[in-house]
C-alpha positions in Angstrom: 0.0 0.0 0.0 2.8 2.4 0.9 4.6 1.7 -2.4 1.3 2.3 -4.3 0.7 5.6 -2.5 4.2 6.9 -3.2 3.7 6.2 -6.9 0.3 7.9 -6.9 1.7 11.1 -5.3 4.6 11.1 -7.8 2.0 10.8 -10.7 0.1 13.8 -9.4 3.3 15.9 -9.0 4.6 15.0 -12.5 1.4 15.9 -14.3 1.9 19.6 -13.6 4.8 19.4 -16.0 3.0 17.5 -18.7 1.0 18.7 -21.7 -2.7 18.9 -21.0 -4.4 15.7 -22.0 -7.5 13.5 -21.5 -7.1 10.5 -19.3 -9.3 7.5 -19.1 -9.0 3.8 -19.7 -8.6 1.2 -17.0 -8.6 2.2 -13.3 -8.0 0.2 -10.2 -10.3 -1.1 -7.5 -9.7 -1.9 -3.9 -9.9 -5.4 -2.7 -11.4 -6.4 0.7 -8.0 -5.8 2.4 -7.8 -2.2 1.1 -5.0 -2.9 -1.4 -5.4 -1.7 -5.0 -5.7 -4.1 -8.0 -6.3 -3.1 -11.6 -9.6 -4.2 -13.3 -12.3 -1.6 -12.9 -13.2 0.8 -15.8 -12.8 4.4 -14.9 -16.0 6.5 -15.4 -15.0 9.6 -17.3 -18.2 10.8 -19.0 -21.1 12.9 -17.8 -23.5 10.0 -18.5 -25.2 9.7 -15.1 -26.5 6.3 -16.0 -23.0 4.8 -15.8 -22.8 2.0 -13.3 -20.4 0.8 -10.6 -19.0 2.2 -7.4 -17.2 5.5 -7.7 -14.6 6.7 -5.1 -14.4 10.3 -6.2 -17.2 12.4 -7.8 -16.5 15.6 -9.6 -19.2 18.2 -10.4 -18.3 21.1 -12.7 -20.6 24.0 -13.7 -20.7 23.8 -17.5 -19.3 22.4 -20.7 -19.9 25.7 -22.5 -16.8 27.5 -21.3 -13.3 26.2 -22.3 -12.0 26.7 -18.8 -14.1 23.9 -17.3 -13.3 21.5 -20.2 -9.6 22.1 -19.3 -10.4 21.2 -15.7 -12.2 18.1 -16.7 -9.1 16.9 -18.6 -6.9 17.5 -15.6 -9.1 15.4 -13.4 -9.3 12.6 -15.9 -5.5 12.6 -16.3 -4.6 12.8 -12.7 -7.3 10.5 -11.3 -6.7 8.0 -14.1 -3.0 7.9 -13.5 -3.6 7.6 -9.8 -5.8 4.6 -10.1 -9.0 5.8 -8.5 -12.5 5.3 -9.9 -14.2 8.6 -10.6 -16.9 10.3 -12.6 -17.1 13.9 -13.9 -20.6 15.4 -14.3 -21.6 18.9 -15.6 -24.4 21.0 -14.2 -24.9 23.1 -17.4 -25.7 26.3 -15.5 -28.5 24.7 -13.4 -28.4 24.4 -9.7 -31.2 21.8 -9.9 -29.1 19.7 -12.3 -26.1 20.2 -10.0 -28.1 18.8 -7.0 -29.2 15.8 -9.1 -25.6 15.2 -10.1 -24.5 15.1 -6.5 -27.3 12.7 -5.6 -26.3 10.5 -8.5 -22.7 10.4 -7.3 -23.8 9.7 -3.7 -25.9 6.7 -5.0 -22.7 5.4 -6.6 -20.9 5.2 -3.3 -18.5 8.2 -3.6 -16.3 8.8 -0.6 -15.2 12.3 -1.7 -17.1 15.0 -3.7 -15.1 17.7 -5.5 -17.6 20.3 -6.6 -17.4 23.7 -8.4 -20.7 25.3 -7.5 -22.9 26.9 -10.1 -24.4 29.0 -7.4 -22.4 29.2 -4.2 -25.5 29.6 -2.0 -27.8 27.2 -3.8 -25.2 24.4 -3.7 -25.4 24.3 0.1 -28.4 21.9 0.0 -26.5 19.5 -2.3 -23.4 19.3 -0.2 -25.5 18.9 3.0 -26.9 15.8 1.4 -23.4 14.6 0.7 -22.3 15.3 4.3 -25.3 13.4 5.6 -24.3 10.4 3.4 -20.8 10.4 5.0 -19.1 12.0 2.0 -16.3 14.5 2.5 -16.8 17.7 0.4 -14.1 19.7 -1.3 -15.2 23.0 -2.8 -13.3 23.5 -6.0 -12.4 27.0 -7.2 -15.7 28.5 -6.0 -16.6 28.7 -2.3 -20.0 27.2 -1.2 -21.6 29.6 1.3 -24.0 29.4 4.2 -23.3 25.8 5.3 -21.0 23.9 7.5 -21.0 20.9 5.1 -17.9 22.0 3.3 -14.8 20.3 4.6 -12.1 21.9 2.4 -11.7 24.5 -0.3 -9.1 24.4 -3.1 -8.8 27.7 -4.9 -6.6 30.2 -6.6 -6.1 33.4 -4.6 -9.1 35.2 -6.0 -8.2 38.5 -4.2 -4.7 38.3 -5.8 -6.4 37.7 -9.3 -8.4 40.9 -9.0 -5.5 42.9 -7.6 -3.3 41.7 -10.5 -5.9 42.8 -13.0 -6.2 46.2 -11.3 -2.5 46.7 -11.1 -2.0 45.8 -14.7 -4.5 48.6 -15.6 -2.5 51.1 -13.5 0.8 50.0 -14.9 -0.4 50.4 -18.5 -2.8 53.3 -18.2 -2.5 56.4 -20.5 -1.1 59.6 -19.1 -3.3 62.3 -17.6 -6.3 62.5 -15.4 -9.9 61.5 -15.8 -8.9 58.5 -17.8 -12.2 56.6 -18.4 -12.5 53.3 -16.5 -15.1 50.8 -17.4 -15.9 48.2 -14.7 -17.3 44.7 -15.4 -17.8 41.8 -13.0 -18.8 38.1 -12.9 -22.0 36.7 -11.6 -23.6 37.8 -8.3 -24.2 34.1 -7.6 -20.4 33.4 -7.6 -18.6 34.3 -4.4 -15.4 34.6 -6.4 -16.9 37.5 -8.4 -17.0 39.5 -5.2 -13.5 38.6 -4.2 -12.1 39.4 -7.7 -13.8 42.8 -7.6 -12.6 43.5 -4.1 -9.0 42.7 -5.1 -9.2 45.0 -8.2 -10.9 47.8 -6.1 -8.1 47.6 -3.5 -5.6 48.9 -6.0 -7.8 51.0 -8.3 -9.7 52.9 -5.7 -6.9 55.4 -4.8 -6.5 56.3 -8.4 -10.3 56.7 -8.7 -10.5 58.8 -5.6 -7.7 61.2 -6.6 -9.2 61.8 -10.1 -6.7 59.9 -12.1 -9.4 57.5 -13.3 -13.1 58.4 -14.0 -15.7 55.6 -13.6 -17.6 55.5 -16.9 -20.4 53.0 -16.4 -21.4 52.5 -12.8 -23.2 55.2 -10.7 -22.9 52.8 -7.7 -19.1 52.6 -8.0 -18.9 56.4 -8.5 -20.9 57.0 -5.3 -18.4 54.8 -3.4 -15.2 56.1 -5.0 -13.8 57.6 -1.8 -14.2 54.4 0.2 -11.1 52.2 0.2 -12.8 49.1 1.7 -16.3 48.1 0.5 -18.8 45.8 2.3 -20.1 42.8 0.5 -23.4 44.6 0.2 -21.7 47.6 -1.5 -19.8 45.3 -3.9 -23.1 43.6 -4.6 -24.7 46.9 -5.7 -21.8 47.6 -8.1 -21.9 44.0 -9.5 -25.7 44.5 -9.9 -24.9 47.2 -12.4 -22.0 45.8 -14.2 -22.4 42.0 -14.0 -21.7 39.9 -17.1 -23.0 36.7 -15.4 -19.9 35.1 -16.9 -21.9 35.1 -20.2 -20.2 36.2 -23.5 -23.5 37.6 -25.0 -24.5 39.4 -21.9 -21.0 41.0 -21.7 -21.3 42.1 -25.3 -24.8 43.6 -24.8 -23.8 45.4 -21.7 -20.7 46.9 -23.3 -22.7 48.0 -26.3 -25.3 49.7 -24.1 -22.6 51.4 -22.1 -20.8 52.8 -25.1 -24.0 53.9 -26.7 -24.9 55.9 -23.6 -21.3 57.2 -23.1 -20.3 60.8 -23.9 -17.1 61.9 -25.4 -15.6 62.5 -22.0 -15.5 58.8 -21.3 -14.2 57.6 -24.6 -10.8 58.1 -26.3 -8.1 56.1 -24.5 -9.8 53.9 -21.9 -9.3 51.2 -19.3 -11.5 48.2 -19.0 -11.7 45.8 -16.0 -13.1 42.6 -17.6 -13.5 39.7 -15.1 -12.5 36.7 -17.3 -11.3 35.8 -20.8 -14.7 35.0 -22.4 -16.2 38.3 -21.3 -13.0 40.1 -22.1 -13.1 39.0 -25.8 -16.7 40.0 -26.1 -16.1 43.4 -24.5 -12.9 44.0 -26.5 -14.7 43.4 -29.8 -17.3 46.0 -28.9 -14.7 48.6 -27.8 -12.6 47.9 -30.9 -15.6 48.5 -33.2 -16.4 51.9 -31.6 -14.8 54.7 -33.7 -14.6 57.0 -30.7 -12.4 54.6 -28.7 -8.8 55.4 -29.6 -7.3 52.6 -27.5 -8.2 50.3 -24.7 -6.4 48.3 -22.1 -8.4 45.3 -21.0 -7.9 42.5 -18.5 -8.9 38.8 -18.4 -8.3 35.6 -16.6 -8.1 31.8 -17.2 -5.7 31.9 -20.2 -8.3 30.4 -22.6 -6.7 29.5 -25.9 -8.9 32.0 -27.8 -7.8 34.8 -25.5 -4.1 33.8 -25.8 -4.5 34.3 -29.5 -6.2 37.7 -28.8 -3.2 38.7 -26.7 -0.8 37.7 -29.4 -2.9 39.7 -31.9 -3.0 42.7 -29.6 -6.8 42.5 -29.1 -6.7 41.6 -25.4 -4.0 43.1 -23.0 -3.5 40.4 -20.4 -4.9 37.3 -18.8 -4.3 35.8 -15.3 -3.0 32.2 -15.7 -4.5 29.9 -13.2 -2.9 26.5 -13.9 -5.7 24.0 -13.7 -3.2 21.2 -13.6 -2.0 22.4 -10.2 -5.5 23.1 -8.9 -6.7 19.7 -10.0 -3.6 18.1 -8.5 -4.1 19.9 -5.2 -7.8 18.8 -5.0 -6.9 15.1 -5.8 -4.1 15.2 -3.2 -6.7 16.3 -0.7 -9.0 13.4 -1.9 -6.1 10.9 -1.5 -5.4 12.1 2.0 -9.1 11.7 2.9 -9.3 8.2 1.4 -6.2 7.3 3.3 -7.5 8.6 6.6 -5.1 11.5 6.7 -5.6 15.3 7.3 -5.1 17.2 4.0 -2.6 20.0 4.0 -4.0 23.5 4.0 -2.4 27.0 4.1 -5.3 29.4 4.7 -9.0 29.6 5.4 -12.1 31.3 3.9 -15.2 32.3 5.8 -18.3 31.1 4.0 -20.8 33.0 6.2 -21.2 29.9 8.4 -17.7 28.5 9.1 -14.0 29.1 8.3 -13.3 26.5 5.6 -9.7 25.2 5.6 -8.2 26.0 2.2 -5.3 25.3 -0.1 -4.4 28.2 -2.4 -2.6 28.0 -5.8 -0.4 30.7 -7.2 -1.3 32.8 -10.2 0.7 34.3 -13.1 0.1 37.4 -15.1 0.4 36.7 -18.8 1.0 39.3 -21.5 2.3 39.3 -25.0 5.8 39.6 -23.6 5.8 36.3 -21.6 3.0 34.3 -23.2 5.4 31.7 -24.7 7.3 31.2 -21.5 4.2 31.0 -19.3 1.9 28.9 -21.5 3.9 27.1 -24.2 7.3 26.4 -22.6 5.5 25.2 -19.5 3.6 22.6 -21.6 0.2 24.0 -21.0 -0.4 24.6 -24.7 1.4 23.5 -27.9 2.9 26.2 -29.9 1.0 24.9 -33.0 -2.2 26.1 -31.3 -1.4 29.7 -32.1 -0.4 31.9 -35.0 2.1 34.8 -34.8 3.7 33.4 -31.6 7.3 34.7 -31.2 
């Protein structure tokens, strides 16, 4: 058993240096004595009718964003190599489907649930069912709020993501005062959206308060410009005005409406805080098409392949690279410890409005045209052939 565990941990460590790929194939099952022998087929699809006992269940929010397909591949690679039975299910933007997915996995005998919530508050009921069934719950990337049924949280430092986005805008802003600043945010149902915005506000607010930047599209943010620290309720009011709901089309429509209503005093050379890559591309296309926008600096996150190409082409300014290989490996390492009866390693905690959830944070990297090759290609995350114009 000890030899097998050492090999398993080595596999998880090594995958961070490998090219992203899809795992699968044969897995291993435990015999009555607890040792592991190969024979059981690993469940990799989102077909909830698949049979057999599953040790680790993974629930991800949607197949419609490249980010979550990347995460799926990491889980399939790491868990497949580690020899655990598992199944990945997608909620497709529905909290009801998410709850059904959790119930399906519980019925298959999972010992550990790794879940990225569609709605952090709504997911509480699902994880409470898991807890009542004796399943350990790992919140993945998004914190589940208002419940004590979350055992661990694996995440990127969301505050640092927002702060990095805000700092990039500061470092690359045009000269002068009253530089127009357009603010956009994620979904109000996602706790991370609040933390991302809080991080960005922490570095942008002094420049807003002293008149260096002029908020162009949020009266709520303008009313709070002199306040360095915002309450969750105050951030919620701003997000209510500038949310994209993580949706490409909603981001496009909102940006079009803002620019249609904008006067010449908030056009010209502008800054745009976009919450992630998908919304960034949509918003960037709108700003690029407006003849009164002379230039724009725009943020992003997730290092989606399409946005990496946008960065190479000069249509998106930056992205925050959150290496899903590391995040998935961290969550699987937690699952392994739980299955082996050990206490998983954590380095921080997050309050979910009910308890302080022990957490493991993963580092982030700011990616621009200058370091895109080193950060994303040389590291093995993408193949160079995936892009044109890469230097």
